[in-house]
N, C-alpha and C positions, 0 to 999 in steps of 0.2 A: 504494499500499500504505499503510495506517496501523495500526501495531501496535496490540495490546492490551498493556496495561501493568499491573505489580503492584509495589508499594512494599513492601520490608522494613524496618522499623525496630526498634529494640531499647530495652528498659528502661533500658539503661546502655551505656557502653563494653564492647567486647570480651565480649559475650555469645554470639558467633559469627554476626553478621549476614554478614561477608565470606564464611564457609565455607558457610552455609546458601544464600545466594546463588549461589555458585560450583557448589554441588550442583544446583541447581535448574536452572541454564544448561545443564549436562551432561544433567539428565533431560529438558529441553524440547528440547535438540538430538537426542537419541536418538529422540524422538518426531517427529523430522522437520521441526522448526521452526528457521526463521532467527531465533536469540535473542543479544541483546545485552545485556551489563551498563551500568548507568550509577550513577555517584555524583555528585550536584550538587556537594557540597563534600567534601573531604577533607583531614586534616590527618595529615600523615606526612613524615618524612625518608627513607622507603624509596621510592624512585621507579624506574620504569621508562622507557627511552627509546622513542619511537615513531619509525617510520620516516620520518615527515616532519619529525623534528627536535623535537619538541614531547615533555614528560614527562607523566606520570599516576601516581596512587599505584600500588604494587607490587600491592596487593590486586585492582586492576581489570584489570591485566593477567594476574592469574592467573585471574581469572573470564572474561578473553577466551578463555584457553587452554581453558578448561572449555567454551566456546560454540563453540571451533574457529574463533577469529578472532586477526587480529593486534592488537596493542595500538593504539589510536588516541586522538586527545586529546579527542574527543567523549564517551569513556567517563567521563572526569573532568574536566569544564571548569574548575573551581576546585580548586586544590591549595595548602594553606597548609604552608610546611615551616618549622618553628620554629627560629631562630636565637639566642633568649635568652628568658629566662623571660616576658617580656610583649612579644615582638617576632617576627615571621614574615616570610619572603619569600612573597609572593603570587604565584601562577603562574596565569594565566588562558587557556584554551586553549592550553595547553602552553609558553607564554611567560612569563617574569618580566616583571610589571608594575609592581613595586617591593615596599617593605617597609612593614609597617605595626604599629603598636602594637595590643595587644588591644582596648583601648578605641575606637582610632579604627576599627579594622576592624569591630567590632561595630556602630558607629554608623552605618558606611557600606556594610555588606555588602548592603543590599537593592539597592542599584544593580548588583550583580552577577547580579540574577536574569535580566537580559536574556541576558548570555552563556550563563546555564544553560540558559536556554530555547531558545536558538538551537542549542545541541549536542543537547538532547532532540529537538527538531522534526526534526532531520536523521537521528537514530536511529529514530524511529516512521516516517518515511518510507521506511526502507530495510530494515525487519526485520519480522517476523510477532509477536515478542512482546520487550518490553523488560522487564528486572528491575532494579529501582531499589534502590540501597542507602541507607538514612539514614546520618546521623553522630550519635554521641553518643545523645540520648535527647530524645523529644517532651516528656518531662516537665519539661524545662529551660524552663519557661514564661516565666523572666524574659528569655529571648532570643527569645521568639515574635514580637515586632513585625516584627524585620527577618530572620526565619528564612529561608533558602534550602535547608536542608538535610534537614529532616523536614517537619513538617505546613505549613509554609509553601511548600515545593514541592508537596507532595500536593495541597493545597486549590487552588493555582494551576494546576496541571494537571488537577486533577479525576481523581486516580486513587485507588484503594483502598489499604490499608495492612494489612499482617499484622504484628502485635507480637510479638517474640520476647523470651522471657525466660530467663534461666540458672539454672538450679538447682543447679548444681554451687556457686555462691557463695553460696546460702543466701538465704532471705527471697523467693523466686520469687514467690510467693502476694502478698504485700505490694507487690513491685515492679510487678506485673501491675495489682493492684487500686488500687494509688496512683497509677499513670499514669493510669488511668480517672478517678480521683477529682479529679486537678488539671488534667485537660484541658478545655478550651472544650467545650460541647457539640457544636458542628458539627465541631470536630476529632475528638472521640469517635466521633463518627458515621461518619468516614471509615476507622475501623478495620473490618474485615470479620472478624476472627478473630485468634486468638494460636496461638503454637508454644512449647513448653516444650523447651529444649535443653540438653546435656550430662548427661543423667539416667544415673546409675550405679545398676546393680541392675534389679530387676523393675519395669517400667513400670504394672504395674497396681497397685502398691502407692501410685501417685499419683493413682489415679481420683478420690479423694476431693478431691484438690487442684485438679484442673482442673475438677471438678464446682463447688468453691467459688469459684474465679475466674470461671466462667460465671454463676453465680447472683448475683455481686456486680457484673458488668459487662455482662452480656447478650450477650459474644461468645463464638462457639463456638469451641472447641479443635480445630485440625487435627491435632493428635498430639503426642507425646513422643518427641524424638529422643535416642538413647543416646549417652553419651560415645563419641567415634569416635577411637581413638589415632592413625589415619592422619592425622588433621588437623595434626599435628606433622611431617609430611612435607612440608607445602605451604611454598613461600616465605613467610617472615614478614614482616608490615607493621609492627607494634606492638612496641616495646622490652619489654612487658609480657612477652614471652615468655622473655626473657633470664632472669625470676626461675624458670621453671620448673625443676624437678630435672633432673639430667643423668644418662645411664646412666654406672656405673663403668666404667673401663677402666684394669687395672693394669699392663698392658704395652702398648707400643706408642708411637707417635709423640705427644709431648706439646706440645700449642700453647696458649699463653697470649694472651687477647686482653683489654686494658684496657677497662672499659666509661666511655666519657667520656659527659659530660652531653647531647651533640647529636650522639650516634653517628648515622650515616646510611649507608644502604645495607649494613647489617650483614647482610643476607640472602646477601651473598657467602659467609658462613661455612656457609651450610645444606649444601651437599654434602659438605663436610668433616665435618659432623657425624652424616651418614649412613655414613661410612667406619668400619667395625667396628675397624680399626686406628688410629684416631685419638681422642684425648682432648682436646677442646677446652674450655679452662677461660676462663670469662668472669669476668674479675678484677674485682670489685666494688671501689667505694672503701673505703679504709682497711685494704685487703690488699695486701701487697706481692706483686709479680709472682713466682710461684714460682721458686727457684733451680735446679730440675730441668727447666725448661722447655727443649724442644729449638728451639721457634721462637716468637718474639712476633711477633703480628700488631697493627698499628695499623688499624683498620678506617677508613672514612670519616667525616667530620665535617662539620655544616652550619655550623660557625664554628670555623675553623682556629685563630686566635689565641688566643681565648677557651678553646677545649679544650686547647690546649698550655698555657697558664697553669694549668688545672685538673690536667692531668697532672704539672706540677712540682710544684704543691701536694701531690699525694700522694706524691711521692717517686718516682714511676715512671720520672723521667728517670733517676735513678741506678741503678735496677733494670735498665732496658734498657742502659744503657752498660756496667755491668758485666757484662751476659750477652753483649753483643757483645765485650768484651774477651776474655771466656773462650771465645770461639769459636762463640759460639751464633748462630742466624740471625734476622734482622729482615726482615719485609715490611710495607711499608706500602701501603695502597690510599688513592687519591685524597687526601683531607686527611691521613691518615696519612702519605703519601707525602710531602707538603710538610713535615710536621713532622720527617721524616729529613734534611733538607736543612741547609744553613749558616745561611739566614736566611729569613723571610717577610716581605714588605711589603704593607700593605694601605692604601693613600695615602687612598681614598676611601670606606673602610668598605664595600667591595662584598660582604665577607663577614661583615658584622657592624659592630663598632666600628672606626674608623680606628686604625692603629698599625703596629708592627713589633716583631718579637721574633727572638732566634737560634734556630735549631731544634737538634734533637739533634746535628748534626754528623756523622751517620754516611755521609751522601751528598755528594759535592761538587757540589750543586745549590743554587740559589736560586730562589724564587718570588715573583714580583709578581702581587697580585690585580688584576684588571681587571674592569669591569661587563660584559662580553662572557662570556656562558655558553655552553660548549660541550655540548650535546645531541645524540648520535647512536649509532646502532648501528655497531658497527665488527667487522672481520674481518681476519685475517691469520695468522701463524706466532709462536710463541715463538722468539726469537732464540738461546736456549739449547738447547732440546729439538728444535726444528724442528716441533713438532707445531701442527696447525691449532686456531685458536681463533676463536669468535664471541664478543662481548660488548657493552659499551655504555659510553659516557662521559657524565656529567652533572658538570660541574664548573666552576669559576670559576678563574682563575690561568693564568699560564704559568710552566712551570719549567725552566731552562737550566742549564748547567754542564758540566764536563768528564765527570762520570760518565754523563750522557746519551749519550755516545759508546759506552757499553756499553748498549745499550737492552734492555728486557724482551721486548718485542714489535715486530715489523715489520708493518706496517698498510698495506699497498699501497705507496703511494710514501713514506710516511714512517715514523718511528719512535716509539715510545711507552716511557716509564720510563726508569730507570737502574739499573745494579748496580753496587757498589764492586768495587776491583780483586781482591779475594779471593772475591766473587761471593756472599758470605755475606749482604749487606745489598742489599735490591732494593725498588724502589718502582713503581708503575703508576697511570696514571689510568683504566685499563680495569676495568669491574665486571664480574661474572658469568663470570669465566674458569674458576671450579671447576666450572661445570656442563657443561664440554668434559672428557669421560672421560679421553680419551687425555693431555691436558695435566695434570689432576689427578693422575693415576697417576704421571706422569713428575715432577711436582713433588714429591709425597710420596716418592718412590724417592730423588730428589736430596738430600732432608734427611734420609735414612736410615731411612725408614719403610717399610710395606710396605702398598700399596693393595690393595683388593678388585676384583680383575679383572673380575668378574661384574657390577660395579655401574653401572647406566646411570641417570643422573640423570634424564633426560627421561622415561624408562620408569616409574621410580618416583613421579614426580608425576604421570604420566597415571594410574598403577594407584591412587593416593591418592585423585586426583578420582573415578574409577570406583567405588572402595570406598565412600567417602563419599556418592556418588549413590546407590549401592545400599541403604545403610543409610537414608538419608531417604527414598527412595521405598518403602522397606519398612515404615516405622514412623509416617509422617503419610498423610494423605489427599491425594495430589498432584492428584489430579483435582479435588477441591472446592478446593483452594488455587489452582491455575492457573486454575480456571474462574471464581474471583473477577475475574481481571485483565479490563479494560476498555479500550476505546479511548477516549483523553483526552478530558476535557471531559465526558464521559457520567456519569452518576449513580452513585458507587462502590456 
């Protein structure tokens, strides 16, 4: 079997490539095709654990769900996890191979085309259709020479490209026409057409716009996709979603979550945000943590020591300690769990810059960072409520201390996490626990809130994918678009 392949690229980041790719995965699956997602290179601190112990970007795990597949490392062979402004952890085929500065990575990333093509070839041998998602924009021609994520991959694999533009951000005609203007002629020839995404209102009002783009580029328009509210119900990958307006909740459980610079796996919050009786407030820098919060959650971070220093610079440490002294609850996930302890030591700079720092001291535990990274799906029971849980771990560091004698979870023959003697402070390394409906309800009720007994998280995500696929299939010419897919190496 050699799959047909179509690549989706965008005029910029956050134009909706991930969501459109997921929708097309679901549409192709409905048509009886074995379809797989593929993203050569991703940059995100929201990752998913695969059964084989590797990790991939969260969006590719969501696309795999749309395709009816379990996450696997071949769906995203190169993952960059930023841990400083110009430095990132480099993950290849699911495993950390080191860290790299931006300039060094850009200069040497061409060598990663080999691992990218290895994964790609395994996928095209196993499926009928592979849908490839680009990264950023092909208009970043200053990066073209060593590109493995956009036209560099498309040309190497010999596959066609559909370009996606975002009308909601404005300037979509200029972004599409401008991309054509700056592309090398051979790169431009690989583009089979374009889609306009996130349109609000009557799409007939934009017919002149699509005609203008076609007239200036020669590319046909496959259609105009409307703004689809259900996209907000999908697991988030990029922190840009934290800037979106939140629904007001005047009564109910109030949760405050500080937004740290290297926030990671914050999609842990997604199921809580779906609860009608929960108000989750993402606290931006320069704002104090609200005094009326019932719970403060410290979500994960890719650079624990650095983000702990940032937390202190914002004065949030005083807010959290005052909240805890007043009887408030505090929960930490992964790096946030480490911050709740007495001290964090990173002798070799495994998680960023070498160093040590006192933690917030709310849990009687200590953490030592090591180069060994644990990445694995896990399952067990909550040590408090007894509810079954399934989730995953992605972390560096080992945390020990007296409070681990009161674990949060029992995972087979071992335990995870810690709780304070009064059980108001808790931490864990397990991500994804709020997707477990019974555990989430018990956790909310234990904190004094009221959960929606009818809310089933997996069903919500499945319904959202179906609804998005319905909208995409109803507004673009899917037959023409998927008909552009070719077997690799043939002429796009």
